[in-house]
Backbone as CSV, one residue per row, in Angstrom:
resi,resn,N_x,N_y,N_z,CA_x,CA_y,CA_z,C_x,C_y,C_z
1,UNK,0.857,-1.198,0.000,0.000,0.000,0.000,0.888,1.242,0.000
2,UNK,0.322,2.406,-0.376,1.124,3.638,-0.427,1.725,3.970,0.935
3,UNK,2.859,4.680,0.906,3.617,4.929,2.136,3.251,6.225,2.838
4,UNK,2.886,7.262,2.078,2.694,8.568,2.713,1.307,9.130,2.450
5,UNK,0.927,10.064,3.313,-0.369,10.736,3.177,-0.198,12.001,2.343
6,UNK,-1.245,12.425,1.636,-1.196,13.712,0.924,-0.943,14.841,1.928
7,UNK,-0.174,15.844,1.525,0.147,16.962,2.407,-0.628,18.210,2.047
8,UNK,-0.524,19.213,2.924,-1.079,20.543,2.663,-2.565,20.502,2.289
9,UNK,-3.345,19.747,3.070,-4.782,19.649,2.785,-5.455,20.966,3.179
10,UNK,-6.205,21.556,2.259,-6.895,22.833,2.502,-8.374,22.683,2.143
11,UNK,-9.220,23.332,2.933,-10.661,23.311,2.658,-11.133,24.738,2.419
12,UNK,-11.874,24.924,1.335,-12.473,26.229,1.042,-13.990,26.049,1.072
13,UNK,-14.643,26.645,2.083,-16.101,26.520,2.199,-16.746,27.508,1.232
14,UNK,-17.544,26.979,0.302,-18.132,27.828,-0.745,-19.474,28.407,-0.298
15,UNK,-20.322,27.555,0.280,-21.584,28.053,0.852,-22.021,27.080,1.946
16,UNK,-23.264,27.181,2.399,-23.672,26.397,3.572,-23.786,24.902,3.290
17,UNK,-23.749,24.487,2.016,-23.870,23.052,1.711,-22.751,22.525,0.816
18,UNK,-21.761,23.358,0.495,-20.735,22.944,-0.473,-19.354,23.441,-0.041
19,UNK,-18.363,22.541,-0.135,-16.975,22.922,0.153,-16.066,22.314,-0.908
20,UNK,-14.903,22.946,-1.088,-13.898,22.438,-2.021,-12.665,22.063,-1.199
21,UNK,-12.113,20.895,-1.479,-10.917,20.462,-0.763,-9.790,20.285,-1.777
22,UNK,-8.571,20.712,-1.424,-7.436,20.404,-2.303,-6.229,20.011,-1.478
23,UNK,-5.300,19.329,-2.130,-4.160,18.733,-1.433,-2.984,18.675,-2.395
24,UNK,-1.790,18.495,-1.813,-0.603,18.290,-2.652,-0.507,16.817,-3.025
25,UNK,-0.126,16.518,-4.272,0.017,15.112,-4.651,1.169,14.472,-3.884
26,UNK,1.079,13.157,-3.660,2.201,12.468,-3.011,3.270,12.185,-4.071
27,UNK,4.560,12.120,-3.692,5.600,11.741,-4.664,5.279,10.357,-5.241
28,UNK,5.390,10.227,-6.562,4.967,8.982,-7.219,5.699,7.754,-6.682
29,UNK,6.976,7.913,-6.286,7.711,6.723,-5.822,7.154,6.185,-4.511
30,UNK,6.406,7.047,-3.766,5.844,6.564,-2.492,4.508,5.851,-2.693
31,UNK,3.964,5.905,-3.926,2.681,5.229,-4.178,2.878,3.710,-4.164
32,UNK,4.078,3.254,-4.549,4.432,1.831,-4.573,3.433,1.013,-5.384
33,UNK,3.126,1.503,-6.548,2.187,0.791,-7.414,1.514,1.793,-8.343
34,UNK,0.410,1.361,-8.938,-0.315,2.216,-9.889,-1.208,3.195,-9.109
35,UNK,-0.997,4.491,-9.341,-1.824,5.518,-8.674,-3.247,5.454,-9.218
36,UNK,-4.187,5.080,-8.361,-5.586,5.015,-8.814,-6.341,6.312,-8.529
37,UNK,-5.926,7.003,-7.476,-6.625,8.247,-7.156,-6.481,8.591,-5.684
38,UNK,-7.381,9.484,-5.235,-7.367,9.931,-3.841,-8.768,9.758,-3.263
39,UNK,-8.818,9.417,-1.983,-10.109,9.310,-1.297,-10.192,10.382,-0.218
40,UNK,-11.332,11.059,-0.179,-11.588,12.037,0.881,-12.634,11.438,1.821
41,UNK,-12.246,11.276,3.078,-13.177,10.837,4.122,-13.659,12.095,4.844
42,UNK,-14.977,12.256,4.978,-15.463,13.424,5.719,-16.690,13.043,6.535
43,UNK,-16.875,13.709,7.664,-17.990,13.383,8.550,-18.356,14.609,9.379
44,UNK,-19.631,14.647,9.756,-20.143,15.759,10.562,-19.834,15.498,12.021
45,UNK,-19.189,16.441,12.679,-18.848,16.290,14.094,-20.036,16.718,14.954
46,UNK,-20.624,17.871,14.628,-21.808,18.316,15.367,-22.514,19.422,14.609
47,UNK,-23.804,19.548,14.918,-24.562,20.698,14.445,-24.280,21.851,15.402
48,UNK,-24.082,23.058,14.882,-23.763,24.191,15.750,-25.011,24.794,16.400
49,UNK,-26.198,24.394,15.910,-27.416,24.921,16.534,-27.960,23.951,17.576
50,UNK,-27.529,22.703,17.524,-27.952,21.721,18.523,-26.725,20.968,18.977
51,UNK,-26.643,20.698,20.242,-25.465,20.010,20.753,-25.667,18.492,20.775
52,UNK,-26.494,17.985,19.871,-26.760,16.546,19.908,-25.621,15.777,19.240
53,UNK,-25.161,14.740,19.897,-24.153,13.864,19.295,-24.852,12.574,18.909
54,UNK,-24.719,12.211,17.667,-25.302,10.918,17.293,-24.219,10.102,16.605
55,UNK,-24.599,8.918,16.163,-23.636,8.046,15.488,-23.039,8.783,14.284
56,UNK,-21.733,8.838,14.226,-21.069,9.586,13.157,-20.926,8.697,11.930
57,UNK,-21.525,9.140,10.844,-21.448,8.382,9.603,-20.386,9.010,8.709
58,UNK,-19.332,8.243,8.440,-18.270,8.765,7.579,-18.686,8.619,6.119
59,UNK,-18.454,9.664,5.351,-18.735,9.599,3.922,-17.404,9.582,3.186
60,UNK,-17.388,8.924,2.049,-16.148,8.792,1.280,-16.412,9.209,-0.163
61,UNK,-15.564,10.083,-0.678,-15.603,10.431,-2.103,-14.268,10.042,-2.716
62,UNK,-14.330,9.404,-3.878,-13.113,8.984,-4.573,-12.894,9.875,-5.792
63,UNK,-11.677,10.394,-5.916,-11.317,11.219,-7.075,-10.233,10.479,-7.850
64,UNK,-10.550,10.120,-9.091,-9.698,9.240,-9.885,-8.434,9.934,-10.377
65,UNK,-7.400,9.114,-10.561,-6.176,9.605,-11.203,-5.416,10.581,-10.325
66,UNK,-4.742,11.527,-10.968,-3.843,12.420,-10.219,-4.504,13.757,-9.889
67,UNK,-5.828,13.742,-9.718,-6.538,14.969,-9.315,-6.044,15.422,-7.949
68,UNK,-5.991,16.726,-7.745,-5.534,17.236,-6.446,-6.583,18.134,-5.786
69,UNK,-7.825,18.027,-6.256,-8.900,18.775,-5.593,-10.221,18.057,-5.849
70,UNK,-11.225,18.389,-5.073,-12.552,17.824,-5.276,-13.599,18.629,-4.530
71,UNK,-14.858,18.443,-4.927,-15.961,19.151,-4.288,-16.689,18.203,-3.328
72,UNK,-17.123,18.749,-2.180,-17.924,18.001,-1.214,-19.326,18.597,-1.200
73,UNK,-20.266,17.986,-1.913,-21.630,18.541,-1.954,-22.494,17.976,-0.833
74,UNK,-23.684,18.542,-0.675,-24.679,17.981,0.245,-24.331,18.093,1.717
75,UNK,-23.539,19.107,2.084,-23.221,19.306,3.500,-24.430,19.925,4.214
76,UNK,-24.472,19.790,5.527,-25.544,20.420,6.291,-25.093,21.798,6.758
77,UNK,-25.970,22.807,6.627,-25.592,24.152,7.061,-25.311,24.211,8.555
78,UNK,-24.506,25.177,8.935,-24.249,25.510,10.338,-23.811,24.276,11.119
79,UNK,-22.791,23.600,10.591,-22.291,22.370,11.197,-20.772,22.353,11.177
80,UNK,-20.206,21.545,12.051,-18.756,21.368,12.115,-18.410,20.003,11.516
81,UNK,-17.432,19.987,10.606,-17.036,18.758,9.909,-15.549,18.505,10.099
82,UNK,-15.166,17.234,9.919,-13.753,16.879,9.812,-13.548,16.103,8.517
83,UNK,-12.333,16.185,7.968,-12.016,15.375,6.797,-10.538,15.007,6.795
84,UNK,-10.216,13.946,6.060,-8.832,13.630,5.744,-8.757,13.028,4.354
85,UNK,-7.550,12.959,3.814,-7.344,12.506,2.434,-6.332,11.361,2.440
86,UNK,-6.563,10.352,1.586,-5.647,9.216,1.459,-5.409,8.937,-0.020
87,UNK,-4.225,8.442,-0.340,-3.927,8.063,-1.720,-4.220,6.569,-1.878
88,UNK,-4.633,6.167,-3.084,-5.061,4.792,-3.337,-4.253,4.198,-4.496
89,UNK,-3.741,2.978,-4.293,-3.192,2.222,-5.421,-3.966,0.909,-5.563
90,UNK,-3.488,0.002,-6.444,-4.224,-1.244,-6.681,-4.312,-2.144,-5.463
91,UNK,-3.466,-1.930,-4.479,-3.439,-2.773,-3.284,-4.346,-2.222,-2.178
92,UNK,-4.519,-0.897,-2.134,-5.342,-0.322,-1.073,-5.026,1.141,-0.838
93,UNK,-5.325,1.588,0.377,-5.175,3.011,0.712,-3.928,3.239,1.552
94,UNK,-3.325,4.404,1.354,-2.215,4.828,2.195,-2.728,5.445,3.478
95,UNK,-1.815,5.949,4.306,-2.229,6.561,5.573,-3.049,7.841,5.347
96,UNK,-3.855,8.177,6.358,-4.704,9.373,6.265,-3.889,10.615,6.595
97,UNK,-4.203,11.699,5.922,-3.631,12.997,6.301,-4.218,13.398,7.654
98,UNK,-3.578,14.324,8.379,-4.177,14.776,9.655,-5.589,15.329,9.425
99,UNK,-6.492,15.075,10.387,-7.876,15.561,10.251,-7.897,17.084,10.150
100,UNK,-8.700,17.558,9.240,-8.878,19.000,9.041,-10.300,19.338,9.477
101,UNK,-10.463,20.350,10.307,-11.796,20.760,10.769,-12.267,21.944,9.929
102,UNK,-13.533,21.914,9.523,-14.101,23.107,8.877,-15.562,23.237,9.279
103,UNK,-16.075,24.459,9.164,-17.455,24.744,9.578,-18.229,25.329,8.397
104,UNK,-19.476,24.897,8.268,-20.334,25.479,7.235,-21.118,26.650,7.843
105,UNK,-21.391,27.685,7.050,-22.146,28.839,7.576,-23.635,28.526,7.710
106,UNK,-24.363,29.476,8.274,-25.808,29.316,8.436,-26.501,29.231,7.082
107,UNK,-27.633,28.539,7.077,-28.513,28.513,5.912,-29.897,28.965,6.332
108,UNK,-30.887,28.813,5.458,-32.271,29.141,5.855,-32.867,27.920,6.546
109,UNK,-33.789,28.133,7.489,-34.340,27.001,8.247,-35.341,26.195,7.425
110,UNK,-35.609,24.969,7.899,-36.729,24.218,7.328,-38.026,24.858,7.839
111,UNK,-39.156,24.389,7.343,-40.426,24.984,7.786,-40.673,24.643,9.259
112,UNK,-41.454,25.469,9.972,-41.810,25.120,11.348,-42.408,23.706,11.387
113,UNK,-42.151,22.960,12.478,-42.538,21.542,12.487,-44.058,21.344,12.518
114,UNK,-44.792,22.296,13.088,-46.257,22.231,12.989,-46.838,23.612,13.260
115,UNK,-48.091,23.803,12.836,-48.858,25.011,13.148,-50.268,24.546,13.489
116,UNK,-50.699,24.839,14.735,-51.988,24.361,15.221,-52.817,25.577,15.612
117,UNK,-54.086,25.578,15.205,-54.949,26.724,15.513,-56.117,26.225,16.368
118,UNK,-56.245,26.790,17.578,-57.224,26.280,18.552,-58.020,27.440,19.151
119,UNK,-58.941,27.082,20.044,-59.727,28.043,20.834,-60.366,29.170,20.006
120,UNK,-61.154,28.809,18.981,-61.802,29.897,18.242,-62.854,30.601,19.115
121,UNK,-62.879,31.926,19.064,-63.969,32.699,19.674,-64.541,33.581,18.573
122,UNK,-65.408,34.505,18.958,-65.997,35.415,17.966,-64.918,36.198,17.223
123,UNK,-63.905,36.663,17.985,-62.952,37.584,17.345,-61.498,37.203,17.606
124,UNK,-61.254,35.921,18.025,-59.851,35.549,18.244,-59.592,34.092,17.900
125,UNK,-58.319,33.790,17.631,-57.851,32.422,17.410,-56.512,32.291,18.128
126,UNK,-56.234,31.092,18.659,-54.938,30.848,19.301,-54.070,30.004,18.373
127,UNK,-52.839,30.459,18.133,-51.900,29.736,17.278,-50.792,29.131,18.135
128,UNK,-50.464,27.876,17.864,-49.311,27.235,18.504,-48.457,26.626,17.407
129,UNK,-47.138,26.631,17.609,-46.262,26.089,16.573,-45.034,25.439,17.187
130,UNK,-44.364,24.641,16.372,-43.116,23.996,16.773,-41.966,24.556,15.959
131,UNK,-40.797,24.646,16.573,-39.643,25.198,15.856,-39.226,24.255,14.723
132,UNK,-38.493,24.762,13.739,-38.078,23.928,12.604,-37.222,22.739,13.066
133,UNK,-37.427,21.593,12.426,-36.609,20.407,12.728,-35.141,20.679,12.411
134,UNK,-34.906,21.417,11.322,-33.536,21.782,10.940,-33.415,23.305,10.934
135,UNK,-33.004,23.901,12.062,-32.901,25.368,12.080,-31.821,25.894,11.129
136,UNK,-30.778,25.074,10.897,-29.691,25.453,9.971,-29.042,26.780,10.323
137,UNK,-29.104,27.141,11.600,-28.534,28.405,12.031,-29.211,28.848,13.319
138,UNK,-29.053,30.124,13.654,-29.697,30.688,14.850,-31.000,31.339,14.419
139,UNK,-32.116,30.844,14.933,-33.410,31.448,14.583,-33.481,32.856,15.164
140,UNK,-33.882,33.823,14.337,-34.008,35.187,14.850,-35.470,35.630,14.964
141,UNK,-36.357,35.012,14.175,-37.773,35.401,14.264,-38.632,34.427,13.481
142,UNK,-39.955,34.596,13.687,-40.956,33.948,12.833,-41.738,35.045,12.132
143,UNK,-42.282,34.721,10.964,-43.182,35.647,10.290,-44.525,34.957,10.091
144,UNK,-45.577,35.622,10.574,-46.942,35.139,10.354,-47.635,36.093,9.402
145,UNK,-48.230,35.537,8.338,-49.075,36.346,7.460,-50.449,35.687,7.450
146,UNK,-51.477,36.492,7.438,-52.812,35.890,7.357,-53.763,36.828,6.626
147,UNK,-54.835,36.234,6.061,-55.835,37.020,5.339,-57.161,36.278,5.371
148,UNK,-58.272,37.045,5.343,-59.584,36.396,5.313,-59.879,35.821,3.917
149,UNK,-60.667,34.753,3.905,-61.135,34.172,2.635,-62.653,34.271,2.650
150,UNK,-63.254,34.863,1.621,-64.720,34.945,1.636,-65.338,33.728,0.938
151,UNK,-66.661,33.716,0.874,-67.363,32.525,0.380,-67.040,32.186,-1.070
152,UNK,-66.624,33.176,-1.829,-66.269,32.890,-3.226,-64.761,32.669,-3.366
153,UNK,-64.128,32.361,-2.235,-62.690,32.026,-2.194,-61.785,33.167,-2.640
154,UNK,-62.306,34.388,-2.556,-61.417,35.534,-2.800,-60.668,35.832,-1.502
155,UNK,-59.431,36.276,-1.674,-58.592,36.556,-0.509,-58.646,38.039,-0.163
156,UNK,-58.808,38.325,1.128,-58.819,39.710,1.588,-57.410,40.230,1.813
157,UNK,-57.296,41.418,2.431,-55.979,42.031,2.644,-55.084,41.163,3.532
158,UNK,-53.797,41.158,3.222,-52.826,40.337,3.944,-52.227,41.137,5.097
159,UNK,-52.242,40.546,6.284,-51.623,41.167,7.465,-50.350,40.392,7.780
160,UNK,-49.281,41.111,8.144,-48.016,40.437,8.452,-47.556,40.806,9.865
161,UNK,-47.137,39.793,10.635,-46.668,40.017,12.009,-45.316,39.324,12.181
162,UNK,-44.359,40.050,12.765,-43.071,39.445,13.135,-43.152,38.973,14.600
163,UNK,-42.669,37.762,14.849,-42.762,37.171,16.190,-41.359,36.781,16.650
164,UNK,-40.987,37.090,17.901,-39.645,36.714,18.381,-39.429,35.198,18.323
165,UNK,-38.177,34.800,18.123,-37.847,33.381,17.908,-38.115,32.515,19.134
166,UNK,-38.189,33.129,20.337,-38.377,32.296,21.538,-39.854,32.068,21.865
167,UNK,-40.761,32.596,21.056,-42.197,32.401,21.301,-42.660,31.099,20.641
168,UNK,-43.714,30.483,21.212,-44.262,29.274,20.595,-45.790,29.289,20.516
169,UNK,-46.390,30.442,20.899,-47.842,30.577,20.743,-48.212,32.059,20.672
170,UNK,-49.423,32.306,20.170,-49.874,33.682,19.980,-51.403,33.687,19.934
171,UNK,-52.024,34.670,20.622,-53.481,34.832,20.501,-53.727,36.004,19.551
172,UNK,-54.393,35.700,18.438,-54.724,36.753,17.463,-56.085,37.305,17.836
173,UNK,-56.154,38.625,18.048,-57.413,39.242,18.464,-57.931,40.165,17.361
174,UNK,-59.125,40.731,17.622,-59.752,41.698,16.710,-59.997,41.122,15.314
175,UNK,-60.322,39.832,15.266,-60.685,39.211,13.984,-62.186,39.392,13.758
176,UNK,-62.629,39.108,12.544,-64.070,39.185,12.242,-64.743,37.863,12.617
177,UNK,-65.968,37.926,13.119,-66.637,36.688,13.510,-67.077,35.914,12.273
178,UNK,-67.220,34.600,12.451,-67.682,33.693,11.400,-66.904,33.904,10.085
179,UNK,-65.622,34.033,10.226,-64.783,34.296,9.033,-63.687,33.247,8.947
180,UNK,-63.433,32.761,7.713,-62.326,31.826,7.492,-61.062,32.636,7.204
181,UNK,-59.988,32.237,7.859,-58.690,32.890,7.633,-57.672,31.874,7.127
182,UNK,-56.798,32.362,6.271,-55.684,31.526,5.807,-54.398,32.072,6.427
183,UNK,-53.562,31.144,6.954,-52.322,31.529,7.630,-51.110,30.988,6.886
184,UNK,-50.059,31.795,6.826,-48.779,31.390,6.255,-47.720,31.675,7.323
185,UNK,-46.891,30.680,7.608,-46.002,30.824,8.762,-44.618,30.274,8.416
186,UNK,-43.551,31.062,8.670,-42.200,30.551,8.451,-41.218,31.146,9.452
187,UNK,-40.010,30.586,9.459,-38.959,30.996,10.400,-37.821,31.654,9.632
188,UNK,-37.040,32.472,10.337,-35.911,33.174,9.722,-34.620,32.952,10.500
189,UNK,-33.517,32.805,9.758,-32.177,32.993,10.326,-31.630,34.281,9.707
190,UNK,-30.382,34.630,10.040,-29.810,35.856,9.465,-29.631,35.739,7.950
191,UNK,-29.666,34.496,7.437,-29.496,34.302,5.989,-30.789,34.596,5.231
192,UNK,-31.938,34.285,5.862,-33.205,34.528,5.171,-34.322,33.654,5.714
193,UNK,-35.435,33.643,4.982,-36.647,32.936,5.408,-36.670,31.515,4.877
194,UNK,-37.130,30.600,5.728,-37.309,29.210,5.304,-38.651,29.008,4.635
195,UNK,-38.930,27.758,4.268,-40.196,27.469,3.593,-41.349,27.590,4.591
196,UNK,-42.531,27.920,4.055,-43.643,28.218,4.953,-44.596,27.042,5.077
197,UNK,-45.321,27.078,6.190,-46.355,26.088,6.457,-47.668,26.878,6.395
198,UNK,-48.729,26.300,5.840,-50.001,27.037,5.729,-51.103,26.276,6.453
199,UNK,-52.088,27.030,6.901,-53.184,26.436,7.664,-54.389,27.359,7.506
200,UNK,-55.603,26.800,7.694,-56.813,27.633,7.656,-57.628,27.396,8.923
201,UNK,-58.358,28.412,9.359,-59.235,28.269,10.537,-60.350,29.288,10.454
202,UNK,-61.431,29.028,11.197,-62.625,29.864,11.143,-62.961,30.374,12.555
203,UNK,-63.252,31.673,12.671,-63.778,32.185,13.952,-65.228,31.752,14.082
204,UNK,-65.753,31.697,15.329,-67.099,31.145,15.481,-68.166,32.174,15.137
205,UNK,-69.372,31.650,14.875,-70.465,32.496,14.374,-71.118,33.277,15.504
206,UNK,-71.443,32.589,16.613,-71.967,33.303,17.774,-71.641,32.513,19.021
207,UNK,-71.688,33.171,20.154,-71.260,32.529,21.410,-72.224,31.387,21.780
């Protein structure tokens, strides 16, 4: 098997899900056989928004021939990763380069995990929601938009409310009685807004 590890491994993080890695080629005489390529082992150490440690799944990408760089797609935003590089000949892999740590920046969050509308009265509705399963960063706020829908399914004026990220419920007051409302709800990180969840509910007709 090859004798030495690739040197000077560098990682350039391109965005929250993509990084480029490059390395110096090993001297050909240390390959001790036919140079087949290089393997990059990489794995997520932790999410920076959650301190959960789970089983670490190592991923491997193979770059054929004498390539000295490669792209790592499909990374998770706002996470800490490690990687190393090994040279491969027909017999197997050489030693790993020292582990290199890199971090991906924040991305936009996934949609809130649920939106539930309860306790209808003549002029109010109570909203409850769950934070996004994948915050992909530090949540800074939620945005709620809602509008009435009339019997012919026309949409009325849209109202927008910003809600602090640490809230998980809200009582909407001063609504019209016996009216159907449509709600659109999403979360924000400093990068932008995630995908929205929608729901409909009706205020009651009379007490």
